[in-house]
Structures are given as structure tokens and as C-alpha cells.
C-alpha positions as CSV (number, residue, x, y, z in Angstrom):
1,M,46.8,47.9,6.3
2,E,44.6,44.9,7.2
3,K,45.5,41.5,5.9
4,K,42.8,39.6,4.0
5,P,41.9,36.3,5.6
6,V,42.8,33.2,3.7
7,E,39.9,31.3,2.2
8,W,40.6,27.5,2.5
9,K,39.0,25.0,0.2
10,R,38.7,21.2,0.8
11,L,41.0,19.4,-1.6
12,L,40.3,15.8,-0.5
13,N,39.8,13.3,2.3
14,V,42.4,10.6,3.0
15,H,42.1,7.5,5.0
16,D,44.9,7.9,7.5
17,N,47.9,10.0,8.7
18,D,50.4,8.3,6.4
19,Q,48.4,9.1,3.3
20,S,47.9,12.7,4.6
21,Q,51.7,13.1,5.0
22,V,52.4,11.9,1.5
23,I,49.9,14.4,0.0
24,E,51.1,17.2,2.3
25,S,54.7,16.7,1.4
26,L,53.8,16.6,-2.3
27,L,52.0,19.9,-2.0
28,A,54.7,21.4,0.2
29,S,57.3,20.6,-2.5
30,E,55.4,23.1,-4.7
31,N,55.1,25.7,-1.9
32,I,51.3,25.1,-1.5
33,P,50.2,25.7,2.1
34,V,48.2,22.9,3.7
35,L,45.7,22.8,6.5
36,R,44.5,19.4,7.8
37,K,41.4,18.8,9.7
38,E,39.7,15.7,11.2
39,Q,35.9,15.7,11.3
40,G,34.0,15.4,14.5
41,T,35.8,13.3,17.1
42,G,38.5,12.2,14.7
43,N,41.3,13.7,16.8
44,Y,40.1,12.1,19.9
45,L,39.6,8.7,18.3
46,R,43.1,8.8,16.7
47,I,44.6,9.4,20.2
48,Y,42.4,6.8,21.9
49,M,42.2,4.1,19.3
50,G,45.2,4.8,17.0
51,S,43.0,5.6,14.0
52,S,39.9,7.6,13.0
53,L,36.8,6.6,11.2
54,T,36.5,10.0,9.6
55,G,39.9,10.2,7.9
56,V,41.8,13.5,7.4
57,D,40.5,16.4,5.3
58,I,43.2,18.3,3.4
59,Y,42.6,22.0,2.7
60,V,44.5,24.4,0.5
61,P,44.1,28.1,0.0
62,D,41.5,28.9,-2.6
63,S,44.1,30.7,-4.7
64,C,46.2,27.5,-4.8
65,Y,43.3,25.0,-5.3
66,Q,43.7,24.7,-9.1
67,Q,47.4,24.2,-8.9
68,A,47.0,21.6,-6.2
69,L,44.5,19.7,-8.3
70,E,46.8,19.8,-11.3
71,L,49.6,18.5,-9.2
72,L,47.5,15.6,-7.8
73,T,46.0,14.8,-11.2
74,G,49.4,14.5,-13.0
75,D,50.5,11.7,-15.3
76,D,52.1,9.7,-12.5
77,E,50.6,6.2,-12.4
78,Y,50.2,6.2,-8.6
79,L,48.1,9.4,-8.6
80,P,44.5,9.8,-9.7
81,S,43.9,10.5,-13.4
82,S,41.0,13.0,-13.0
83,A,39.9,15.8,-10.7
84,S,36.9,13.9,-9.4
85,E,39.1,10.9,-8.5
86,A,41.5,13.3,-6.8
87,I,38.8,14.7,-4.6
88,D,37.3,11.3,-3.7
89,V,40.4,9.1,-4.0
90,Y,40.0,7.4,-0.7
91,Q,36.3,7.9,-0.1
92,P,34.8,4.5,-1.0
93,D,36.8,2.6,1.7
94,F,36.1,5.4,4.2
95,I,32.4,5.3,3.4
96,K,32.2,1.5,3.8
97,R,33.9,1.7,7.2
98,K,31.7,4.5,8.4
99,K,28.5,2.6,7.3
100,T,29.8,-0.5,9.1
101,A,30.4,1.5,12.3
102,R,27.0,3.0,12.1
103,M,25.4,-0.4,11.6
104,I,27.2,-1.9,14.7
105,I,26.2,1.1,16.8
106,A,22.6,0.8,15.6
107,I,22.4,-2.9,16.3
108,T,24.0,-2.5,19.7
109,I,21.4,0.1,20.7
110,I,18.3,-1.0,18.9
111,A,18.5,-4.8,19.5
112,P,18.0,-4.7,23.3
113,V,15.2,-2.2,22.9
114,I,13.3,-4.5,20.4
115,I,13.9,-7.6,22.7
116,G,12.6,-5.6,25.7
117,L,9.5,-4.5,23.8
118,I,8.8,-8.1,22.7
119,Y,9.2,-9.3,26.3
120,I,6.8,-6.7,27.6
121,I,4.2,-7.5,24.9
122,V,4.4,-11.2,25.4
123,S,4.3,-11.0,29.2
124,N,1.3,-8.6,28.9
125,L,-0.5,-11.0,26.6
126,L,0.2,-13.9,28.9
127,N,-1.1,-11.9,31.9
128,L,-4.2,-11.0,29.9
129,F,-5.0,-14.7,29.3
130,H,-4.0,-15.6,32.8
131,L,-1.3,-18.0,31.6
132,L,1.6,-16.6,33.6
């Protein structure tokens, strides 16, 4: 008999490895299997820089998703109080860091191009008027 493949569903994204381990151990205490994934180059960045801009996605089997949400949205004061907060509990900080990183990369790449274009335009205008 063939085993049916497990369907995994994304539960939430956490900022770092420590937060991931806390959530994983909480889920493991209720015998809920956990799969963790890092988006894009997250694994390489964690090895090279010690942290990742993408955070860690935590997945649970589709059959355990509701149980995991109920566990995370319990009455404990340190856990989120609603399902939507549980899914996006660490997203705002993550999104700010990701936008900042994108802005730095954009400025680093675009600024020299704009300066070069301005230099070319000005030097061509000066050559046109024989001022150079």
C-alpha cells in the first residue's frame, strides 16, 4: 500500500532561530510535527552573516494546522491572542528590515548610475558649447 504524501501548511514566520526553537518545542510538546524552511538565500546568509533577513517559516501538516493555531493562540499572555496575529506575529519587524535592505541595495546600485549619467550629459553639453 502506498503512503499518502503529507501536505504541509505554513503556520508562521519568525525572526530568528531562537524564536523558531521556542515555537517548535511548544508544538513538539503536543506531538505536532514541524518543518522549518528559510526563504531564498536564508540558509547561506545565516551561515555567512549569523542571521537571515528572511526569517524562518514554520510549517505543520495540514491535518495538524488547526490544533497548532489553537495552541499558539491560547490564553498565555506571551502568545498572540488571535489567529491572524499568530500567523504574522513577527512579520512587521521582518518587513521593515527587508525594506531597509532593499533600499540600501537600490541606493548602492542606482546612485553611481545616476551620477554617471549626469556626468555624461554635462560633459556632452559642455562639448557642444565648446566650453570644455
